[in-house]
Backbone as JSON, one array per atom type, in Angstrom:
{
  "sequence": "MNRFEGKNVLITGASAGIGQATAVRFIAEGATVFGLGRNAEGLKETEGMVADPSRFRSHHVDMADDASIVTAVRAAAEDLGGRIDVVCNIAGVTLATPIDDLDIDRVRTINQVNFVGPLRLISEALPHIPAGGSSAIVNVASNAATQAVPTMAAYAGSKAALVSASLTLAVELAPKRIRVVPISPSGVQTKMMWEIWEQVKDYEGDWYSRMIHLWGQQESGQAHELAAFIAFAASEEAKYWNASELRIDGGARASF",
  "N": [[-6.76, 0.69, 22.05], [-6.8, 3.77, 20.95], [-5.23, 5.69, 18.84], [-6.11, 6.97, 16.68], [-8.23, 8.7, 16.9], [-10.65, 10.74, 15.8], [-9.15, 11.25, 13.48], [-8.93, 11.28, 9.83], [-8.61, 8.81, 7.2], [-7.65, 7.75, 4.33], [-7.21, 5.23, 2.18], [-6.03, 3.21, -0.44], [-6.58, 0.1, -2.14], [-8.54, -1.24, -0.45], [-10.57, -3.12, -0.37], [-9.7, -5.6, -0.21], [-6.86, -8.0, 0.8], [-4.12, -6.9, 2.38], [-4.84, -3.83, 2.1], [-7.64, -4.25, 3.08], [-7.21, -5.13, 5.6], [-5.86, -3.45, 6.67], [-7.65, -1.11, 6.8], [-9.56, -2.12, 8.47], [-7.96, -2.34, 10.67], [-7.46, 0.73, 11.13], [-9.93, 1.66, 11.75], [-11.0, 0.35, 14.26], [-9.01, 1.94, 15.9], [-9.83, 3.87, 15.86], [-10.39, 5.77, 13.88], [-11.85, 7.57, 11.27], [-12.42, 5.99, 7.47], [-11.88, 6.25, 4.54], [-12.36, 4.29, 2.06], [-10.89, 2.86, -0.9], [-11.18, 1.07, -3.73], [-11.28, -1.42, -6.54], [-13.16, -3.42, -6.5], [-16.39, -3.82, -5.85], [-17.76, -5.75, -4.48], [-16.0, -6.42, -2.65], [-15.2, -4.48, -1.2], [-17.76, -4.06, 0.14], [-17.58, -6.42, 1.9], [-15.63, -5.64, 3.42], [-16.62, -3.54, 4.89], [-18.68, -4.89, 6.21], [-16.66, -5.99, 8.16], [-15.38, -4.03, 9.65], [-15.19, -2.52, 12.81], [-16.76, -0.34, 13.53], [-19.2, 0.38, 11.2], [-20.23, 2.7, 10.43], [-18.22, 4.08, 10.07], [-16.86, 3.85, 8.21], [-16.4, 4.59, 4.84], [-16.87, 3.93, 1.23], [-15.28, 4.08, -2.12], [-15.36, 3.39, -5.53], [-12.44, 2.82, -7.42], [-10.4, 3.06, -10.22], [-7.06, 2.46, -10.37], [-5.54, 2.51, -12.87], [-6.59, 4.3, -13.99], [-6.52, 7.87, -14.8], [-8.47, 9.67, -14.38], [-10.28, 8.44, -12.92], [-8.93, 8.35, -10.53], [-8.76, 10.96, -9.79], [-11.43, 11.91, -9.53], [-12.05, 9.96, -7.37], [-10.69, 10.73, -5.15], [-11.44, 13.23, -4.86], [-13.93, 12.95, -4.04], [-13.74, 11.59, -1.68], [-12.6, 14.04, 0.04], [-14.6, 15.51, -0.16], [-16.54, 13.87, 1.36], [-15.11, 13.66, 3.78], [-14.91, 16.1, 4.84], [-13.05, 17.67, 3.81], [-10.74, 17.26, 4.81], [-7.7, 15.23, 5.49], [-6.09, 13.09, 6.9], [-4.15, 10.94, 6.81], [-2.78, 9.2, 4.42], [-2.98, 6.11, 2.86], [-1.13, 4.17, 0.28], [-1.83, 1.48, -0.9], [-2.99, -0.34, -2.86], [-2.31, -2.41, -5.47], [-0.98, -4.23, -8.64], [0.13, -7.3, -9.85], [1.81, -8.73, -12.46], [3.42, -10.84, -14.67], [6.33, -10.08, -16.49], [8.17, -11.08, -18.47], [11.26, -10.84, -19.98], [12.06, -12.13, -22.54], [9.66, -12.38, -23.86], [7.92, -10.2, -23.96], [5.23, -8.32, -22.74], [4.31, -5.22, -23.69], [2.17, -3.68, -23.12], [1.21, -4.77, -20.54], [3.48, -3.85, -19.07], [3.01, -1.16, -18.93], [0.5, -1.07, -17.66], [1.0, -2.19, -15.03], [2.95, -0.2, -14.35], [1.28, 2.1, -13.83], [-0.64, 1.37, -12.12], [0.62, 0.76, -9.92], [2.78, 2.57, -9.73], [2.43, 5.33, -11.07], [-0.1, 6.05, -10.61], [-0.65, 5.86, -7.62], [1.41, 8.42, -7.22], [-0.28, 10.13, -8.27], [-2.78, 10.15, -6.68], [-1.57, 11.26, -4.14], [-0.94, 13.82, -4.88], [-3.26, 14.76, -5.62], [-4.75, 14.34, -3.31], [-2.88, 15.94, -1.66], [-3.75, 18.99, -1.09], [-5.58, 18.7, 1.06], [-4.4, 18.0, 3.01], [-3.29, 18.11, 6.38], [-0.88, 20.16, 7.46], [1.82, 20.55, 9.84], [2.87, 18.26, 11.33], [1.39, 16.34, 12.16], [0.61, 14.66, 10.18], [0.82, 11.96, 7.81], [2.18, 9.91, 5.16], [1.65, 6.67, 3.81], [3.4, 4.54, 1.89], [3.12, 1.51, 0.29], [5.03, -0.68, -0.95], [7.19, -2.99, -1.94], [9.47, -6.19, -1.25], [10.57, -6.8, -3.58], [11.34, -4.51, -4.94], [13.95, -4.49, -4.26], [15.05, -6.9, -4.52], [15.81, -9.63, -6.44], [13.16, -10.82, -8.47], [12.42, -13.55, -10.72], [11.1, -12.74, -13.93], [9.57, -10.71, -13.53], [10.2, -8.34, -13.8], [8.8, -5.49, -14.41], [7.1, -5.02, -12.25], [8.84, -5.29, -10.04], [10.29, -3.17, -10.9], [8.38, -1.22, -10.57], [7.7, -0.84, -8.14], [10.27, -0.41, -6.85], [10.42, 2.15, -8.08], [8.46, 3.46, -6.67], [9.29, 3.27, -4.05], [11.75, 4.7, -4.29], [10.59, 7.4, -4.96], [9.28, 7.76, -2.61], [10.96, 8.77, -0.76], [12.05, 10.76, -1.72], [9.7, 12.61, -2.03], [9.25, 12.87, 0.66], [11.37, 14.73, 1.39], [10.63, 16.88, -0.32], [8.02, 17.48, 1.03], [8.57, 18.1, 3.65], [9.03, 20.73, 4.53], [6.32, 21.1, 5.19], [5.99, 19.61, 7.32], [4.86, 16.93, 6.64], [5.01, 13.37, 7.1], [6.31, 11.04, 4.94], [6.31, 7.34, 4.25], [7.9, 4.54, 3.13], [7.0, 1.04, 3.06], [8.1, -2.28, 3.12], [6.82, -5.14, 2.19], [7.11, -8.67, 2.44], [6.51, -12.24, 1.39], [3.74, -12.29, 2.26], [0.73, -13.42, 3.37], [-1.38, -13.24, 0.97], [-4.14, -12.75, -1.85], [-2.64, -11.73, -3.76], [0.05, -12.26, -3.09], [0.16, -15.09, -3.64], [-0.32, -14.93, -6.51], [1.88, -14.33, -7.19], [3.75, -16.04, -6.61], [2.74, -18.6, -8.23], [3.37, -17.72, -10.74], [6.2, -17.56, -10.41], [6.87, -20.19, -9.68], [8.03, -22.21, -11.25], [10.33, -21.23, -12.59], [13.97, -21.8, -12.95], [16.02, -22.45, -10.49], [15.57, -21.93, -6.78], [13.88, -19.58, -6.34], [11.39, -18.38, -5.04], [11.61, -19.57, -2.51], [13.15, -17.49, -1.15], [11.81, -15.46, -0.66], [10.19, -15.9, 1.54], [9.38, -16.43, 4.94], [11.57, -17.0, 7.62], [11.02, -19.15, 9.41], [9.57, -20.76, 7.71], [6.97, -21.29, 5.35], [4.52, -21.69, 5.88], [4.57, -19.96, 8.33], [4.38, -17.49, 7.07], [3.89, -13.88, 7.02], [0.66, -12.58, 7.92], [-2.15, -10.44, 6.32], [-3.33, -8.88, 8.41], [-1.17, -8.42, 10.34], [0.66, -6.89, 8.62], [-0.76, -4.52, 8.43], [-0.64, -3.75, 11.39], [1.69, -2.62, 11.13], [1.79, -0.6, 9.19], [-0.22, 0.96, 10.64], [1.15, 1.92, 12.73], [3.19, 3.23, 11.63], [1.86, 5.38, 10.69], [1.13, 6.75, 13.08], [1.18, 9.01, 15.82], [3.02, 7.99, 17.43], [5.16, 7.53, 15.83], [6.72, 9.34, 14.86], [9.44, 10.44, 14.41], [10.05, 8.46, 12.21], [10.7, 8.46, 8.91], [11.06, 8.94, 5.47], [12.1, 6.48, 5.01], [12.84, 3.41, 4.54], [11.03, 0.62, 5.33], [11.7, -2.64, 5.53], [9.56, -5.71, 5.46], [9.77, -9.1, 5.94], [9.9, -11.19, 7.52], [12.69, -12.06, 8.26], [13.72, -12.96, 5.7], [15.48, -12.13, 3.84], [17.81, -12.04, 5.35], [18.89, -14.93, 4.84], [20.0, -14.76, 2.61]],
  "CA": [[-5.75, 1.91, 21.73], [-7.29, 5.08, 19.98], [-4.2, 6.46, 18.25], [-6.5, 7.62, 15.46], [-9.57, 9.27, 17.32], [-10.74, 12.0, 15.27], [-8.42, 11.21, 12.27], [-9.5, 10.8, 8.76], [-7.79, 8.0, 6.75], [-7.83, 7.27, 2.86], [-6.63, 3.91, 1.85], [-6.61, 2.39, -1.72], [-6.72, -1.39, -2.17], [-9.4, -1.34, 0.71], [-11.33, -4.26, -0.94], [-8.92, -6.98, 0.02], [-5.85, -8.09, 1.48], [-3.3, -5.74, 3.34], [-5.54, -2.73, 2.56], [-8.57, -4.43, 3.58], [-6.92, -5.61, 7.14], [-5.59, -1.71, 7.15], [-8.95, -0.06, 6.95], [-10.15, -2.84, 9.88], [-7.19, -1.92, 12.1], [-7.66, 2.21, 11.6], [-11.47, 2.04, 12.47], [-10.63, -0.31, 15.41], [-8.07, 2.55, 16.56], [-11.03, 5.35, 16.23], [-10.24, 6.67, 12.72], [-12.71, 7.46, 9.99], [-11.72, 5.41, 6.63], [-12.53, 6.34, 3.14], [-11.66, 2.91, 0.99], [-10.99, 2.81, -2.51], [-10.88, -0.23, -4.24], [-11.76, -1.64, -7.73], [-14.17, -4.43, -6.17], [-17.69, -3.17, -5.11], [-18.14, -6.76, -3.39], [-14.74, -6.63, -1.55], [-15.62, -3.0, -0.27], [-18.87, -4.14, 1.25], [-17.14, -6.98, 2.83], [-14.66, -4.76, 4.31], [-17.55, -2.87, 5.62], [-18.88, -5.85, 7.26], [-15.79, -6.44, 8.78], [-14.92, -3.0, 10.7], [-15.78, -2.29, 14.33], [-18.02, 0.61, 13.44], [-19.36, 0.64, 9.72], [-20.56, 4.43, 10.14], [-16.96, 5.1, 9.96], [-16.29, 3.28, 6.79], [-17.06, 5.01, 3.83], [-16.04, 3.33, 0.47], [-15.62, 4.6, -3.51], [-14.71, 2.7, -6.56], [-11.21, 3.31, -8.05], [-9.38, 2.28, -11.0], [-5.74, 3.15, -10.11], [-5.12, 2.45, -13.99], [-7.24, 5.21, -14.84], [-6.19, 8.9, -13.9], [-9.57, 10.4, -14.19], [-11.31, 7.83, -11.87], [-8.14, 8.62, -8.98], [-8.91, 12.46, -9.49], [-12.78, 11.52, -8.99], [-12.01, 9.36, -5.92], [-10.27, 11.61, -4.29], [-12.53, 14.47, -4.53], [-15.15, 12.4, -3.19], [-12.95, 11.43, 0.02], [-12.24, 15.19, 0.38], [-16.19, 16.18, 0.38], [-17.16, 13.25, 2.44], [-14.46, 13.55, 5.03], [-15.02, 17.64, 5.67], [-11.93, 18.46, 3.82], [-9.57, 16.71, 5.75], [-7.33, 13.68, 5.58], [-4.85, 13.09, 7.68], [-3.33, 9.76, 6.67], [-2.79, 8.36, 3.0], [-2.43, 4.89, 2.77], [-1.24, 3.67, -0.6], [-1.79, -0.14, -0.8], [-3.54, -1.09, -4.05], [-1.46, -2.86, -6.34], [-0.97, -5.12, -9.32], [1.5, -7.94, -10.14], [1.6, -9.52, -13.76], [4.61, -11.66, -15.13], [6.49, -9.71, -17.64], [9.43, -12.06, -18.94], [12.15, -10.02, -21.06], [12.0, -12.79, -23.62], [8.35, -12.26, -24.26], [7.68, -8.76, -23.25], [4.14, -7.33, -23.14], [4.64, -3.78, -23.12], [0.92, -3.09, -22.33], [1.41, -5.06, -19.1], [4.39, -3.07, -18.3], [2.26, 0.03, -18.78], [-0.74, -1.0, -16.54], [1.9, -2.4, -13.82], [3.73, 1.04, -13.77], [0.31, 2.94, -13.8], [-1.15, 1.08, -10.71], [1.85, 0.86, -8.89], [3.58, 4.06, -9.18], [1.93, 6.81, -11.26], [-1.37, 6.18, -9.61], [0.21, 6.55, -6.0], [1.76, 9.66, -7.15], [-1.35, 11.07, -8.69], [-3.62, 10.19, -5.73], [-1.04, 11.85, -3.29], [-0.9, 15.1, -5.55], [-4.95, 15.37, -5.65], [-4.82, 14.49, -1.52], [-2.37, 16.97, -0.94], [-4.28, 20.13, -0.34], [-6.43, 18.42, 2.32], [-3.46, 16.84, 4.19], [-3.05, 19.24, 7.16], [0.55, 20.33, 7.49], [2.1, 20.58, 11.0], [3.47, 17.28, 11.8], [0.65, 15.17, 12.48], [-0.14, 13.74, 8.97], [1.68, 11.04, 7.25], [1.63, 9.1, 3.71], [2.42, 5.55, 3.83], [3.32, 3.85, 0.5], [3.17, 0.13, 0.55], [6.15, -1.21, -1.94], [7.48, -4.53, -2.13], [10.87, -6.37, -0.94], [10.88, -6.89, -4.81], [12.15, -3.26, -5.09], [15.63, -4.68, -4.37], [15.49, -8.6, -4.57], [15.65, -10.23, -7.81], [12.21, -11.94, -8.59], [12.5, -13.42, -12.29], [10.07, -12.88, -14.68], [8.63, -9.98, -12.52], [10.86, -6.69, -14.05], [8.08, -4.47, -14.45], [6.53, -5.45, -10.78], [9.73, -5.19, -9.29], [10.62, -1.63, -11.04], [7.46, -0.23, -10.29], [7.84, -0.87, -6.77], [11.55, 0.29, -6.8], [10.13, 3.48, -8.2], [7.63, 4.03, -5.26], [10.36, 3.65, -2.72], [12.6, 6.08, -4.35], [9.84, 8.61, -4.76], [8.29, 8.34, -1.34], [12.17, 9.42, -0.06], [12.09, 12.39, -2.45], [8.27, 13.44, -1.71], [9.45, 13.08, 2.09], [12.16, 15.79, 1.46], [9.59, 18.07, -0.6], [6.95, 17.89, 2.14], [9.59, 18.58, 5.0], [8.54, 22.05, 5.03], [4.82, 21.09, 5.6], [5.82, 18.59, 8.06], [4.31, 15.71, 6.52], [6.05, 12.36, 6.98], [6.43, 10.15, 3.93], [7.25, 6.54, 4.63], [7.93, 3.41, 2.32], [7.06, -0.15, 3.62], [8.2, -3.11, 1.76], [6.84, -6.32, 2.88], [7.21, -9.92, 1.36], [5.73, -13.29, 1.81], [2.66, -11.93, 3.23], [-0.27, -14.18, 2.67], [-2.64, -12.55, 0.3], [-4.11, -13.21, -3.08], [-1.43, -11.22, -4.85], [1.27, -13.21, -3.06], [0.0, -16.45, -4.31], [-0.45, -14.94, -7.84], [3.61, -14.26, -7.7], [4.12, -17.56, -6.52], [2.24, -19.11, -9.49], [4.16, -16.98, -12.06], [7.92, -17.82, -10.44], [7.19, -21.46, -8.98], [8.25, -23.21, -12.42], [11.48, -20.8, -12.91], [14.74, -22.42, -12.63], [16.4, -21.55, -9.23], [14.57, -21.76, -5.93], [13.67, -18.17, -5.84], [10.44, -18.16, -4.13], [12.15, -19.37, -0.95], [14.04, -16.13, -0.9], [10.87, -14.51, -0.13], [9.09, -16.25, 2.89], [9.77, -16.3, 6.52], [12.86, -17.98, 8.11], [10.67, -20.15, 9.61], [8.76, -21.84, 6.65], [6.15, -20.65, 4.5], [3.4, -21.63, 7.23], [4.81, -18.71, 9.19], [4.59, -15.97, 6.63], [3.04, -12.66, 6.91], [-0.53, -12.32, 7.57], [-2.71, -9.39, 6.46], [-3.46, -8.07, 9.84], [0.21, -7.98, 10.86], [1.28, -5.62, 7.98], [-2.03, -3.43, 8.9], [-0.29, -3.28, 12.37], [2.82, -1.73, 11.01], [1.08, 0.62, 8.51], [-0.93, 1.87, 11.55], [2.3, 2.46, 13.6], [3.87, 3.91, 10.73], [1.11, 6.56, 10.5], [0.72, 7.37, 14.16], [2.27, 9.88, 16.46], [4.31, 7.25, 18.15], [6.49, 7.16, 14.56], [7.02, 10.79, 14.08], [10.7, 10.38, 13.62], [10.21, 7.89, 11.04], [10.45, 9.39, 8.03], [12.1, 8.8, 4.52], [13.14, 5.49, 5.42], [12.2, 1.91, 3.77], [10.97, -0.54, 6.4], [11.46, -4.02, 4.85], [9.27, -6.6, 6.38], [9.7, -10.1, 5.34], [10.26, -12.46, 8.31], [14.07, -12.34, 8.13], [14.08, -13.95, 4.51], [16.52, -11.29, 3.21], [19.2, -12.46, 6.14], [19.38, -15.77, 4.62], [20.86, -14.53, 1.19]],
  "C": [[-6.69, 2.99, 20.7], [-6.44, 5.92, 19.43], [-4.87, 7.27, 17.3], [-7.93, 8.53, 15.74], [-9.67, 10.26, 16.63], [-10.12, 12.08, 13.64], [-9.29, 10.69, 11.26], [-8.42, 10.06, 7.79], [-8.37, 7.46, 5.24], [-6.64, 6.41, 2.42], [-6.94, 3.18, 0.23], [-6.09, 0.91, -1.22], [-7.42, -1.96, -1.14], [-10.34, -2.55, 0.42], [-11.05, -5.41, -0.63], [-7.5, -6.84, 0.52], [-5.21, -7.33, 2.56], [-4.21, -4.52, 3.42], [-6.69, -2.99, 3.1], [-8.51, -4.55, 5.05], [-6.57, -4.07, 7.49], [-6.79, -0.88, 7.47], [-9.67, -0.98, 8.34], [-9.42, -2.13, 10.75], [-7.4, -0.13, 12.05], [-8.86, 2.33, 12.28], [-10.93, 1.58, 13.78], [-9.78, 0.75, 16.49], [-8.62, 4.01, 16.37], [-10.77, 5.93, 15.02], [-11.51, 6.33, 12.02], [-12.19, 7.09, 8.58], [-12.48, 5.72, 5.5], [-11.65, 5.34, 2.04], [-11.68, 3.01, -0.07], [-10.7, 1.53, -2.84], [-11.8, -0.54, -5.55], [-12.83, -2.75, -7.55], [-15.17, -4.27, -5.31], [-17.72, -4.53, -4.06], [-16.88, -6.79, -2.11], [-14.69, -5.36, -0.61], [-16.76, -3.25, 0.61], [-18.21, -5.23, 2.01], [-16.37, -6.22, 3.55], [-15.43, -3.83, 5.29], [-18.42, -3.65, 6.55], [-17.9, -6.16, 8.46], [-15.31, -5.5, 9.94], [-15.82, -3.05, 12.16], [-17.21, -1.51, 14.4], [-18.33, 1.16, 12.02], [-19.72, 1.88, 9.57], [-19.43, 5.0, 10.03], [-16.15, 4.48, 8.71], [-16.93, 3.87, 5.65], [-16.17, 4.46, 2.31], [-16.25, 4.0, -1.13], [-14.9, 3.78, -4.47], [-13.97, 3.55, -7.22], [-10.75, 2.62, -8.98], [-8.19, 2.9, -11.44], [-5.07, 3.02, -11.53], [-5.56, 3.77, -14.77], [-7.2, 6.63, -14.33], [-7.62, 9.6, -13.48], [-10.68, 9.92, -12.8], [-10.43, 8.11, -10.47], [-8.55, 9.88, -8.69], [-10.55, 12.66, -9.01], [-12.91, 11.14, -7.6], [-11.59, 10.08, -4.77], [-10.87, 13.13, -3.66], [-13.57, 14.05, -3.78], [-14.82, 12.24, -1.85], [-13.16, 12.86, 0.73], [-13.56, 15.71, 0.75], [-16.57, 15.38, 1.31], [-16.3, 13.25, 3.6], [-14.09, 14.97, 5.48], [-13.72, 18.21, 5.19], [-10.37, 18.13, 4.54], [-9.03, 15.37, 5.75], [-6.0, 13.61, 5.65], [-3.86, 12.21, 7.23], [-3.69, 9.26, 5.39], [-2.06, 7.03, 3.08], [-2.5, 4.11, 0.95], [-1.01, 2.18, -0.78], [-2.11, -0.87, -1.89], [-2.22, -1.27, -4.98], [-1.56, -4.15, -7.41], [0.31, -5.87, -9.6], [1.11, -9.14, -11.52], [2.98, -9.92, -14.25], [4.84, -10.83, -16.35], [8.03, -10.15, -18.01], [10.2, -11.19, -20.27], [12.27, -10.81, -22.27], [10.78, -12.63, -24.6], [7.48, -11.08, -23.91], [6.36, -8.25, -23.88], [4.0, -6.0, -22.66], [3.18, -2.98, -22.65], [0.83, -3.32, -20.91], [2.16, -4.26, -18.49], [3.74, -1.69, -17.89], [1.07, 0.31, -17.52], [0.11, -0.93, -15.17], [2.26, -0.9, -13.25], [2.32, 2.26, -13.48], [-0.2, 2.68, -12.51], [-0.35, 1.25, -9.67], [2.64, 1.96, -8.36], [3.11, 5.3, -9.65], [0.43, 6.9, -10.67], [-1.1, 6.67, -8.06], [0.49, 7.84, -6.13], [0.56, 10.8, -7.34], [-2.3, 11.43, -7.63], [-2.67, 11.13, -4.75], [-0.93, 13.6, -4.09], [-2.27, 15.66, -5.33], [-5.18, 15.32, -3.97], [-4.08, 15.82, -0.96], [-2.73, 18.52, -0.32], [-5.36, 19.66, 0.5], [-5.8, 17.86, 3.31], [-3.04, 17.82, 4.95], [-1.24, 19.11, 7.33], [0.77, 20.26, 9.52], [2.6, 19.5, 11.93], [2.75, 16.11, 12.26], [0.06, 14.07, 11.35], [1.25, 13.17, 8.41], [1.01, 10.15, 6.15], [2.15, 7.99, 4.07], [2.09, 4.59, 2.68], [3.86, 2.34, 0.82], [4.02, -0.3, -0.88], [6.08, -2.52, -1.93], [8.78, -4.92, -1.67], [11.48, -6.65, -2.44], [11.6, -5.64, -5.61], [13.54, -3.37, -5.27], [15.77, -6.05, -4.11], [14.87, -8.89, -5.9], [14.13, -11.38, -7.56], [11.73, -12.18, -10.27], [11.13, -13.53, -12.74], [8.87, -11.34, -14.52], [9.39, -8.4, -12.46], [10.28, -5.68, -13.64], [7.47, -4.56, -13.17], [7.52, -4.57, -10.3], [10.12, -3.45, -9.75], [9.71, -0.56, -10.7], [7.16, 0.07, -8.78], [9.15, -0.02, -6.16], [11.34, 1.8, -6.74], [9.4, 4.19, -7.09], [8.66, 4.13, -4.22], [11.08, 4.63, -2.92], [11.63, 7.28, -4.48], [9.3, 8.91, -3.43], [9.97, 9.02, -0.53], [12.15, 10.88, -0.72], [10.74, 13.27, -2.1], [8.51, 13.84, 0.12], [10.39, 14.48, 2.3], [11.55, 17.25, 0.98], [8.64, 18.37, 0.36], [7.35, 18.16, 3.81], [8.91, 19.77, 5.34], [6.91, 22.11, 5.79], [5.05, 20.41, 7.2], [4.88, 17.25, 8.06], [5.0, 14.66, 6.14], [5.59, 11.59, 5.89], [7.22, 8.6, 4.28], [6.7, 5.37, 3.8], [7.96, 2.03, 3.24], [7.1, -1.15, 2.43], [7.95, -4.42, 2.32], [7.29, -7.52, 1.38], [6.95, -11.03, 2.25], [4.52, -13.41, 2.6], [1.45, -12.89, 2.39], [-1.63, -13.85, 2.1], [-2.42, -13.23, -1.14], [-2.92, -12.91, -3.99], [-0.17, -11.87, -4.44], [1.38, -14.53, -3.93], [-0.03, -16.2, -5.84], [1.2, -14.79, -8.21], [3.94, -15.37, -7.96], [3.86, -18.56, -7.56], [3.08, -18.82, -10.54], [5.72, -17.27, -11.78], [8.08, -19.13, -10.06], [8.38, -22.27, -10.23], [9.73, -22.51, -12.79], [12.56, -21.55, -12.22], [15.65, -21.51, -11.3], [15.41, -21.49, -8.12], [14.22, -20.38, -5.34], [12.63, -17.97, -4.98], [10.82, -18.23, -2.62], [12.85, -18.34, -0.35], [13.41, -15.37, -0.35], [10.14, -14.41, 1.24], [10.33, -16.19, 4.15], [10.98, -17.27, 6.41], [12.25, -19.19, 8.83], [9.89, -20.9, 8.83], [7.85, -20.88, 6.28], [4.89, -20.59, 5.24], [3.69, -20.34, 8.18], [4.74, -17.45, 8.4], [3.71, -15.21, 6.91], [1.48, -12.68, 6.9], [-1.27, -10.81, 7.25], [-2.54, -8.18, 7.64], [-1.99, -7.52, 10.48], [0.61, -6.74, 9.93], [0.42, -4.74, 8.01], [-1.29, -2.94, 10.32], [0.92, -2.32, 12.27], [2.62, -0.65, 10.32], [0.55, 1.63, 9.63], [0.16, 2.72, 12.08], [2.83, 3.4, 12.88], [3.55, 5.69, 10.58], [0.75, 7.16, 11.91], [1.62, 8.36, 14.79], [3.72, 9.44, 17.26], [5.55, 6.79, 17.04], [6.74, 8.34, 14.03], [8.41, 11.15, 13.89], [10.89, 9.36, 12.93], [9.76, 8.31, 9.9], [11.63, 9.23, 6.88], [12.94, 7.54, 4.49], [12.44, 4.43, 4.9], [12.21, 1.19, 5.04], [10.57, -1.95, 5.8], [10.82, -5.07, 5.83], [8.96, -8.05, 5.85], [10.12, -11.46, 6.22], [11.61, -12.93, 8.5], [14.41, -13.09, 6.65], [15.25, -13.39, 3.94], [17.87, -11.8, 3.93], [19.45, -13.62, 5.61], [19.98, -15.85, 3.08], [22.33, -15.08, 1.34]]
}
């Protein structure tokens, strides 16, 4: 399948987890990927995983730093000949913010990385995104946006904001025929997922079990499976999918 032959894709979080798997997927389908990440070793690892390393370019970015985002997008636009067909905001951070011991600096960091940063990146990339119906912005949020995860209020709030903003941006960009799609995963087996688990596992109540696959933790999603959904969302096959959140959780929500 070469759904993205000749397409340029900008991906954040490309140094690990879902972002890394998504870079591999897009290149396997013919795209050229400009991967952004904060871990240089992880980006190098991604380069070694892709089908054609010549079609993977990378750049360091700190999504908590506005200037870093601006520099990274400018580098992407220059490297990709001024055209970015697909933007995938996948980078994220999860830190506990229990309300009875609130660390406001953590709240600010989470909000910057998970919400403000993606908005800034989209704004900078927009002049380079072709209008006309073949371009897409995919924002990876979380089921935490609409599902209680105790002690993770700032994380949940930042992801809820990203979902809400995605719907609004879809309306704003409708005249340009640029789609905006939010995807909310849960229970995906990545380093971030285990970090969330470590932070909520001792909280009273079986909250973690509400985030995993109906068939059990061992059947929870893999990063490459989420990458497949992201690639579909950005493809021509999904042209009618716009401004609508897709929750991917292996049926966990149905068990509430």
